[in-house]
C-alpha positions in Angstrom: 11.3 33.5 1.7 9.0 36.2 2.8 5.8 34.4 2.0 3.3 34.7 4.9 1.0 31.7 4.8 -1.0 33.1 7.7 -2.0 36.2 5.8 -5.7 36.4 5.1 -4.7 37.5 1.6 -2.6 34.4 0.8 -4.0 33.1 -2.4 -3.7 29.6 -3.9 -4.3 28.9 -7.6 -5.6 25.5 -8.7 -5.4 24.5 -12.4 -7.7 21.7 -13.3 -11.0 21.1 -11.6 -11.4 17.3 -12.0 -11.7 15.1 -8.9 -8.2 16.0 -7.6 -8.3 19.7 -8.4 -11.7 20.3 -6.8 -10.6 18.3 -3.8 -7.5 20.4 -3.4 -9.5 23.6 -3.8 -12.1 22.4 -1.2 -9.6 21.7 1.6 -7.7 24.9 0.7 -10.7 27.2 1.2 -11.6 25.2 4.3 -8.1 25.9 5.6 -8.6 29.6 5.4 -6.9 30.4 2.0 -8.3 32.4 -0.9 -8.5 30.0 -3.9 -8.7 30.7 -7.6 -9.7 27.8 -9.9 -9.3 27.5 -13.6 -10.1 24.8 -16.2 -9.7 25.0 -19.9 -12.8 22.9 -20.4 -15.9 25.1 -20.7 -18.2 24.8 -17.7 -15.8 22.5 -15.7 -14.8 25.2 -13.2 -18.5 26.1 -12.6 -19.4 22.5 -11.9 -16.4 22.2 -9.5 -17.5 25.4 -7.7 -21.0 24.0 -7.2 -19.6 20.7 -5.9 -17.3 22.5 -3.4 -20.1 24.7 -2.2 -22.3 21.6 -1.7 -19.6 19.7 0.2 -18.8 22.7 2.5 -22.5 23.2 3.2 -22.8 19.5 4.0 -20.0 19.9 6.5 -22.0 22.6 8.2 -25.1 20.5 8.3 -23.1 17.7 10.0 -21.9 20.1 12.6 -18.3 19.8 11.6 -18.1 23.6 10.9 -20.4 26.5 11.7 -22.7 28.1 9.1 -20.6 31.3 9.4 -17.4 29.3 8.7 -19.1 27.6 5.7 -20.2 30.9 4.2 -16.7 32.4 4.7 -15.1 29.3 3.1 -17.4 29.5 0.1 -16.7 33.2 -0.3 -13.0 32.5 -0.6 -13.5 30.4 -3.8 -13.4 32.2 -7.1 -13.4 31.1 -10.7 -10.9 32.8 -13.1 -10.9 32.8 -16.9 -7.2 32.5 -17.7 -3.8 31.7 -16.3 -3.1 35.5 -16.4 -5.6 35.8 -13.4 -3.1 33.9 -11.2 -0.7 36.9 -11.1 -1.4 37.5 -7.4 -1.1 33.9 -6.3 1.6 32.8 -3.9 1.1 29.2 -4.7 -0.2 27.6 -7.9 -1.0 23.9 -8.0 -1.6 22.1 -11.2 -3.9 19.0 -11.2 -4.1 18.4 -15.0 -3.5 15.5 -17.3 -0.4 13.3 -16.6 1.5 14.5 -19.6 5.0 15.9 -19.2 5.0 18.3 -22.2 1.6 19.8 -21.2 2.7 20.3 -17.5 6.0 21.9 -18.7 4.1 24.2 -21.0 1.7 25.4 -18.3 4.6 26.1 -15.8 6.6 27.9 -18.5 3.6 30.2 -19.2 3.0 30.7 -15.4 6.6 31.9 -14.9 5.8 34.9 -17.1 2.8 35.8 -15.0 3.4 35.1 -11.3 5.8 36.8 -8.8 9.4 35.7 -8.4 8.7 33.9 -5.1 5.5 32.1 -6.2 5.6 28.4 -5.6 4.7 26.1 -8.6 3.5 22.7 -7.4 2.5 19.7 -9.4 0.0 17.1 -8.2 1.6 14.6 -10.5 1.4 11.0 -9.3 3.7 9.4 -11.8 5.9 11.9 -13.6 9.3 13.1 -12.4 9.1 16.5 -10.6 12.7 17.2 -11.7 11.7 16.7 -15.4 8.7 18.9 -15.0 10.9 21.6 -13.4 13.6 21.3 -16.1 11.4 23.4 -18.4 11.4 26.3 -16.0 13.8 29.2 -15.6 13.5 28.9 -11.8 13.3 25.1 -11.2 14.2 25.8 -7.5 10.6 26.9 -6.8 9.0 23.8 -8.3 8.0 20.9 -6.1 5.6 17.9 -6.2 2.5 18.2 -4.1 0.7 14.8 -4.5 -2.6 14.4 -2.8 -4.7 11.3 -2.8 -8.3 10.7 -3.9 -10.6 11.5 -2.3 -8.6 14.5 -1.1 -10.8 15.6 1.8 -10.8 12.1 3.3 -7.2 10.9 2.8 -5.4 13.2 5.1 -1.9 13.0 3.7 0.1 14.7 0.9 3.5 13.9 -0.5 5.8 16.9 -0.6 8.3 16.0 -3.3 11.8 17.4 -3.5 13.0 17.7 -7.1 16.7 17.8 -7.7 16.7 21.6 -7.8 13.8 22.3 -5.3 14.8 24.9 -2.6 14.3 23.8 1.0 12.1 26.8 1.8 9.6 25.6 -0.9 8.9 22.2 0.7 8.9 23.9 4.1 6.1 26.3 3.0 4.1 23.5 1.4 4.3 21.5 4.6 2.9 24.4 6.6 0.1 24.9 4.1 -0.8 21.2 4.1 -1.2 21.3 7.9 -3.4 24.4 7.8 -5.6 22.4 5.3 -5.9 19.5 7.8 -3.5 17.2 6.0 -0.3 15.6 7.1 2.7 16.3 4.8 5.3 13.6 4.2 8.5 14.6 2.6 10.0 12.4 -0.1 12.7 12.6 -2.8 11.8 12.6 -6.5 11.8 8.8 -7.2 9.4 6.6 -9.2 6.2 6.2 -7.3 7.4 8.8 -4.8 6.6 7.3 -1.4 3.1 5.9 -1.1 3.0 4.1 -4.5 6.5 2.9 -4.1 6.0 1.5 -0.6 2.7 0.0 -1.7 4.2 -2.3 -4.3 4.8 -5.2 -2.0 1.1 -6.0 -1.4 0.2 -6.0 -5.1 3.3 -7.6 -6.7 3.6 -10.4 -4.2 -0.1 -11.1 -4.2 0.1 -11.4 -8.0 3.2 -13.6 -7.7 1.3 -16.0 -5.4 -1.6 -16.2 -7.8 0.8 -16.7 -10.8 2.5 -19.6 -9.1 -0.8 -21.4 -8.5 -0.3 -21.3 -4.7 -3.7 -19.9 -4.0 -6.8 -18.3 -5.6 -7.3 -14.6 -5.4 -10.1 -14.8 -2.8 -7.8 -17.0 -0.6 -5.1 -14.4 -0.7 -7.5 -11.6 0.1 -9.2 -13.6 2.9 -5.9 -14.4 4.6 -4.6 -10.9 4.5 -7.9 -9.5 5.8 -8.8 -12.1 8.4 -5.5 -13.9 9.3 -4.1 -11.4 11.7 -2.6 -8.9 9.3 -6.0 -7.0 9.4 -5.8 -5.3 6.0 -9.1 -3.7 5.1 -8.8 -5.2 1.6 -6.5 -7.7 0.0 -4.5 -6.9 -3.2 -7.1 -8.3 -5.6 -10.0 -6.5 -3.9 -7.9 -3.3 -4.0 -7.0 -3.7 -7.7 -10.7 -4.3 -8.5 -11.7 -1.2 -6.5 -9.0 1.1 -8.0 -9.4 -0.4 -11.4 -6.8 -2.5 -13.1 -6.5 0.1 -15.9 -5.0 2.3 -13.2 -3.2 0.0 -10.8 -1.8 -2.2 -13.6 -0.3 0.9 -15.3 1.3 2.0 -12.0 2.8 -1.5 -11.5 4.4 -1.4 -15.0 5.4 2.2 -14.7 7.3 1.8 -11.5 9.0 -1.4 -12.7 10.1 0.4 -15.9 11.2 3.5 -14.1 13.4 1.6 -11.6 15.1 -0.1 -14.6 13.5 -3.5 -14.0 14.2 -3.8 -10.3 13.1 -7.4 -9.5 11.3 -6.3 -6.3 8.7 -4.5 -8.5 8.3 -7.0 -11.3 4.6 -7.4 -12.3 3.2 -10.7 -13.5 2.3 -11.3 -17.2 -1.3 -12.1 -16.5 -1.9 -8.6 -15.3 -1.3 -7.2 -18.8 -3.5 -9.8 -20.3 -6.4 -8.9 -18.0 -5.9 -5.3 -18.8 -6.1 -6.1 -22.5 -9.3 -8.1 -21.9 -10.9 -5.1 -20.2 -11.2 -6.9 -16.8 -10.7 -3.7 -14.9 -12.8 -4.6 -11.8 -15.8 -3.1 -10.1 -16.3 -0.3 -12.6 -17.0 -2.7 -15.4 -18.6 -5.5 -13.3 -15.8 -8.0 -13.8 -12.3 -8.1 -12.5 -10.6 -10.6 -10.3 -14.1 -11.0 -9.0 -17.5 -10.9 -10.7 -19.9 -8.2 -9.5 -23.7 -8.3 -9.2 -25.4 -5.0 -8.3 -21.9 -3.6 -7.7 -21.3 -6.2 -5.0 -18.4 -8.7 -5.1 -19.3 -12.3 -5.6 -17.1 -14.8 -3.8 -17.0 -18.6 -3.5 -18.5 -20.2 -0.4 -16.2 -21.4 2.3 -15.0 -24.9 1.9 -16.9 -27.4 4.1 -14.9 -28.4 7.1 -14.1 -32.2 7.2 -15.7 -34.0 10.1 -13.0 -36.6 10.8 -10.2 -36.0 13.3 -6.7 -37.5 13.6 -5.8 -39.9 16.4 -2.8 -37.7 17.2 -0.7 -34.9 15.7 3.1 -34.7 15.8 4.3 -31.1 15.9 7.9 -30.4 15.2 10.6 -29.5 15.5 10.9 -28.9 19.2 12.4 -25.7 20.5 10.8 -23.2 18.1 8.4 -20.6 19.3 6.1 -21.2 16.3 6.1 -24.9 17.1 5.1 -24.3 20.8 2.3 -21.9 19.7 0.9 -24.6 17.3 1.2 -27.4 19.9 -0.5 -25.3 22.6 -3.4 -24.6 20.2 -3.8 -28.2 19.2 -3.7 -29.6 22.8 -7.3 -28.5 23.3 -8.5 -30.5 20.3 -6.3 -33.6 19.8 -3.5 -35.6 21.3 -0.2 -33.9 20.6 3.2 -35.6 20.1 6.4 -33.6 20.4 9.1 -36.2 20.4 12.0 -36.5 18.0 9.9 -38.5 15.5 6.2 -39.0 15.0 4.4 -42.3 15.9 3.0 -44.4 13.1 -0.6 -43.2 13.8 0.2 -39.5 13.9 -0.2 -36.9 11.1 2.6 -34.3 11.1 2.3 -30.6 11.4 5.2 -28.1 11.0 5.4 -24.3 11.3 8.2 -23.1 9.1 9.3 -19.5 8.6 9.9 -18.6 4.9 10.2 -22.3 4.0 7.8 -24.6 2.2 6.2 -27.7 3.6 8.0 -30.2 1.3 11.6 -29.1 2.1 10.7 -28.8 5.8 9.5 -32.4 5.8 12.6 -33.6 4.0 15.0 -31.8 6.3 13.2 -33.1 9.4 13.3 -36.6 8.0 9.5 -37.1 8.2 7.2 -38.4 5.6 6.0 -35.7 3.2 2.9 -37.7 2.5 1.6 -37.2 6.0 2.8 -33.7 6.5 1.1 -30.3 6.4 2.5 -26.8 7.4 0.7 -24.1 9.4 1.4 -20.4 9.4 1.8 -19.0 12.9 3.3 -15.6 12.1 0.2 -13.8 13.4 -0.9 -16.4 15.8 -3.9 -18.7 15.4 -6.7 -16.5 16.7 -7.9 -15.4 13.2 -8.2 -17.3 9.9 -5.5 -20.0 9.7 -3.5 -20.9 6.7 -2.5 -24.5 6.1 -0.4 -25.8 3.1 0.2 -29.2 1.8 3.5 -30.7 0.6 3.7 -31.7 -3.1 2.6 -35.3 -2.1 0.4 -34.8 1.0 -2.3 -37.5 1.2 -5.8 -36.1 0.8 -6.9 -37.9 3.9 -4.1 -36.3 5.9 -5.0 -32.9 4.5 -8.6 -33.3 5.5 -7.7 -34.5 9.0 -5.4 -31.6 9.5 -8.0 -29.2 8.2 -10.6 -30.6 10.5 -8.5 -30.3 13.7 -7.4 -26.8 12.8 -11.0 -25.8 12.5 -11.9 -27.6 15.7 -12.9 -24.5 17.5 -15.0 -23.1 14.7 -12.2 -21.0 13.2 -11.8 -20.6 9.4 -9.0 -22.4 7.6 -7.6 -21.6 4.2 -5.8 -24.5 2.5 -3.2 -23.6 -0.1 -0.5 -25.4 -2.2 3.1 -25.5 -1.1 4.9 -22.2 -1.0 8.0 -20.8 0.7 6.5 -18.3 3.2 2.8 -19.2 2.9 0.7 -16.1 2.0 1.0 -13.7 4.9 4.7 -14.3 5.5 5.8 -13.6 2.0 3.5 -10.6 1.5 4.3 -8.9 4.8 8.1 -9.6 4.5 8.0 -8.1 1.0 6.2 -5.0 2.2 8.7 -4.5 5.1 11.7 -5.2 2.9 10.7 -2.6 0.2 10.1 0.1 2.9 13.4 -0.7 4.6 15.0 -0.2 1.2 13.2 3.2 0.9 14.8 4.1 4.2 18.2 2.8 3.1 18.0 5.0 0.0 17.1 8.1 2.1 14.0 8.6 -0.1 12.1 9.4 3.1 12.5 9.1 6.9 11.2 6.0 8.7 8.7 8.2 10.4 7.3 9.5 7.1 7.3 6.1 5.5 5.0 4.7 8.2 2.9 7.8 8.3 2.4 7.9 4.5 1.5 4.3 4.2 -1.0 4.3 7.1 -2.7 7.5 5.9 -2.4 7.0 2.1 -3.1 3.3 1.9 -5.0 2.7 5.1 -2.7 -0.1 6.2 -3.3 -1.3 9.8 0.3 -0.6 10.6 3.1 1.2 8.9 5.4 -1.2 7.0 8.3 -0.6 9.4 6.0 -1.0 12.3 4.9 -4.3 10.9 8.6 -5.4 11.0 9.2 -4.3 14.6 5.9 -5.8 15.8 6.5 -9.2 14.3 10.2 -9.2 15.0 13.0 -8.4 12.6 14.6 -11.7 13.2 11.5 -13.4 11.8 11.2 -11.1 8.8 14.9 -11.6 8.0 14.5 -15.4 8.3 11.5 -15.4 5.9 13.3 -13.3 3.3 16.5 -15.3 3.6 14.7 -18.6 3.2 12.8 -17.3 0.2 15.9 -15.9 -1.4 17.7 -19.2 -0.9 14.8 -21.2 -2.4 14.1 -19.1 -5.4 17.4 -17.5 -6.1 15.3 -14.4 -7.1 16.7 -11.0 -6.2 13.2 -9.8 -5.5 13.6 -11.4 -2.0 17.1 -10.2 -1.2 17.0 -8.6 2.3 17.6 -4.8 2.4 20.8 -3.8 4.2 18.7 -1.5 6.4 16.7 -4.5 7.6 19.6 -6.9 7.8 21.8 -4.6 10.0 19.0 -3.7 12.4 17.9 -7.3 12.7 21.5 -8.4 13.5 21.9 -5.5 16.0 18.5 -6.2 17.6 17.3 -2.7 17.1 14.1 -1.1 15.6 13.7 -0.4 11.9 12.9 3.1 13.0 16.5 3.6 14.2 18.2 6.2 11.9 21.8 6.0 10.8 24.3 7.3 13.3 
């Protein structure tokens, strides 16, 4: 279309001046656009204007922009009194309540006001863009334009194709996003769009681990922050920060909208905690208690002082076994023969399997066996799990030697895939399925998750870095053990693992 986004007269309308609306307005005026803001609540637009002026002034004080640029940006912001004042807007973005009927009514009214080529964009985070557009005479000009809170800091926006959205619309929205300093990622109109969809693995698998009694919430968070994966926060810290009244609803919504896809299945205790009002930091109690807005966590378990006479590490021939044996050699006598001696405790390093079944398959005594996760190496926090019958003395000896260099050790109950293995494999698998379904490109999947969720790597990057063979082995072992389709490997992942190529490789 003929829209010139570089024109100094290009005007963007923003409906709704809450946190999201004012954030969108702020980056838009900073990006050089004229912006009109409207809110049906009396005084809300004025408060938003004051806030935006204050934020832009602060940017000038920090030297991020000049005083002249700040004055010009603030001058481009105007409050309007009704939707009729959006008649000259080339783009109108609604950031109002998540209600389908209300959004449809607003867009229907706008169609009688704006020009034929005006783009109508919804900042919806949970509703179908196609269903919003279905109430319009020209659904081809309607798209999703989902920013993340806080908008000025999270430099990504999902540009969502509805079933009828014209290509020129998403192209223009991508250009506008870049002028506003944000990276657009294009995605189809599916539940959760891209970021919330790809982010399910961390939450749902963390919750599954807790529900199974494998580990406590702080243990899960500690391992994912400090055990080599390097997340800024674990799933329970994140749910407390976001608020379970928000993240819990998203979990259930995506599960329902995907017609009960097992990969997205929430756990029953989530709903109970929501019913109890245990929302997290905002109320002072969630998965953690809070004092003065600071999370309270249990102290580290004291490291046992006794050490084993020797440790048998098996089976021979596996990279993970060699890594574990090399680490232990500096702290204890290591045995690597076919069978352990009578005086040795046994350490194994399975991929996707639990300690009990590994011990049984190797023909060693489960009572003197523990398993160690080596997926991310042993430089950070180590994870050790017991079998169903591991002797307490053996557990303590293994704990002591694993912490022999002063490193931290998390001891958990038996589980296929430990903590990091099953969470990371789930994250990678869900994103591989997103690529398989052509919801977004592999490049946009990685970009969206890193920018929108602050992951240390994109999910497909995680898979490539750790090795697709390992990820597939973890998923296959978990699928075989549980028989649960939530762990079935994605075709996209399986084929690329078998071919020995990157998850980023597109279809021929």
